[in-house]
Every structure is written in C-alpha cells, then in structure tokens.
C-alpha positions in Angstrom: 24.8 15.4 23.3 26.6 17.1 20.5 25.4 20.3 18.8 25.3 18.2 15.6 23.1 15.5 16.9 20.5 17.8 18.8 20.4 19.8 15.4 19.7 16.5 13.6 17.1 15.4 15.8 15.4 18.8 15.7 15.5 18.7 12.0 14.2 14.9 11.8 11.0 16.2 13.8 10.4 19.7 12.1 10.6 17.9 8.6 8.6 14.9 9.7 4.8 14.5 8.5 2.3 14.4 11.1 2.2 10.5 10.7 6.0 10.4 11.2 5.5 12.6 14.3 3.0 9.7 15.8 5.3 7.1 14.9 8.0 8.6 16.6 5.8 9.4 19.8 4.9 5.8 19.9 8.6 4.8 19.7 9.5 7.3 22.3 6.9 5.8 24.7 7.8 2.3 24.0 11.4 3.2 24.6 10.7 4.7 28.0 8.3 2.0 29.0 11.4 -0.4 28.5 13.5 1.6 30.3 11.1 1.7 33.2 10.6 -2.1 33.2 14.8 -2.4 33.4 14.9 0.3 36.1 12.5 -1.5 38.3 14.4 -4.8 37.7 17.6 -3.2 38.7 16.0 -1.7 41.5 16.9 1.7 39.9 14.1 3.6 41.2 15.2 7.1 40.1 15.8 5.7 36.6 12.4 4.2 36.8 10.8 7.5 37.9 12.4 9.3 34.8 11.4 6.7 32.2 7.8 6.8 33.4 7.7 10.5 33.6 8.7 10.9 29.8 6.2 7.9 29.0 3.4 9.5 30.9 4.1 12.8 29.1 4.2 11.3 25.7 0.9 9.2 26.3 -0.9 12.6 27.7 0.3 14.5 24.7 -1.3 11.9 22.1 -4.2 11.8 24.3 -4.6 15.8 24.2 -4.2 16.0 20.7 -7.2 13.7 19.6 -9.6 15.4 17.6 -13.1 13.8 18.1 -14.7 16.1 15.4 -12.9 14.0 12.9 -13.3 10.4 14.0 -15.4 10.3 17.2 -15.3 6.4 17.6 -11.6 5.9 16.8 -10.8 8.9 19.3 -13.0 7.4 22.0 -11.3 3.9 21.6 -7.8 5.6 21.4 -8.5 7.9 24.5 -9.7 4.7 26.3 -6.3 3.0 25.5 -4.4 5.8 26.5 -6.1 5.8 29.8 -5.2 2.3 30.3 -1.6 3.1 29.4 -1.6 5.9 31.9 -3.4 3.8 34.7 -0.5 1.1 34.3 2.3 3.6 34.3 1.0 5.0 37.8 0.4 1.4 38.9 3.7 0.5 37.9 5.3 3.5 39.8 3.4 2.7 42.9 3.8 -1.1 42.9 7.1 -1.5 41.2 6.0 -4.5 39.3 7.7 -4.5 35.7 5.0 -6.9 34.3 2.5 -4.2 34.8 3.9 -2.6 31.7 3.6 -5.5 29.4 -0.1 -4.8 28.3 0.9 -1.1 27.6 4.0 -2.3 25.8 1.7 -4.6 23.5 -1.0 -2.0 22.9 1.4 0.8 22.0 3.3 -1.6 19.8 0.1 -2.7 17.8 -0.8 1.0 17.7 2.7 2.0 16.2 2.4 -0.9 13.7 -0.8 0.4 12.4 0.5 3.8 12.1 3.7 2.5 10.3 1.3 0.6 7.9 -0.5 4.2 7.1 2.8 5.7 6.6 3.8 3.0 4.2 0.3 3.2 2.2 0.9 7.1 2.0 4.4 6.7 0.7 2.9 4.1 -2.0 0.4 6.5 -3.0 2.8 9.5 -3.5 5.1 7.7 -5.4 2.4 5.6 -7.7 2.1 7.7 -10.9 -1.5 9.1 -11.4 -3.7 8.3 -14.3 -3.0 11.8 -15.7 0.9 11.7 -15.5 0.7 8.2 -16.8 -1.1 8.6 -20.1 1.6 11.3 -21.6 4.3 8.5 -21.1 2.1 6.0 -23.2 1.5 8.5 -25.7 5.3 8.9 -26.1 6.1 5.4 -25.9 3.4 4.6 -28.8 4.8 7.7 -30.9 8.4 6.2 -30.6 
C-alpha cells in the first residue's frame, strides 16, 4: 500500500464520527467474513484463517466497547448477537463450512443498515435549519 493511500485511510478514520466508525467496522467485518467464505470455497485455508482472525478482532472490539450503562437492554441484545457471530466464526474455522457464515453476514448486514440509517438521520438533523436561524430569514424576506 502506498504512503498516500495509508494517509488517506488514516485521515478517513480519524475524522469520522463515532457512528461512521461503527459503520466502517461493520463493513470491515462483512468484507472479512466474505473473504473467509471464499477462502473455504477455494480451499485456501491460510486466507480463510487470516480473514476469520480479522473479522473476529473487529467483532471482539465492537463487543468490548458496548456501554451497558447507557442502554442496558440494547447492549445485552448486541452482546448476544456478537456472541453468535464469534461462535460461528470459530465453528467455520473448525468445520470449513462457508454456509456457517450466512447468519453472521445477515445479522451484521442488518446492523450496518441500522447504523447507516442513524447516520442519515444525523446528517438530516445537522443540515435542517433550526427555528432560530429560520426566523431571521423570514424577517428579511418580509422586509424585502
């Protein structure tokens, strides 16, 4: 990887909002799970192992950063989903069955979509004019 590409990726992460980082983590986990499926299908067990290790690390990080003091029920549900994904990663590694990753791909894909929806809502709220800033514009329009 070139220096410029590495700097771009680093800047992309360091300037991202927490929600954008979560989306990026889901995208990474999904990418590595698909790579693991391809590795098993091609009988490239080294590639499978590398991809599963990376996906495992991402899911472990997502699980470790849950904050139950803010939303205990949600965190319990996410913890259980992450446990499911981690179990299937281990099972896939042992059994070399790419179909075992279908459930985790679906779960993580749906979670990714939910976080993207949150990102969209945040962007819409940030770009919507507040009532305070709209009032002067109406005053100027009436005066003109």
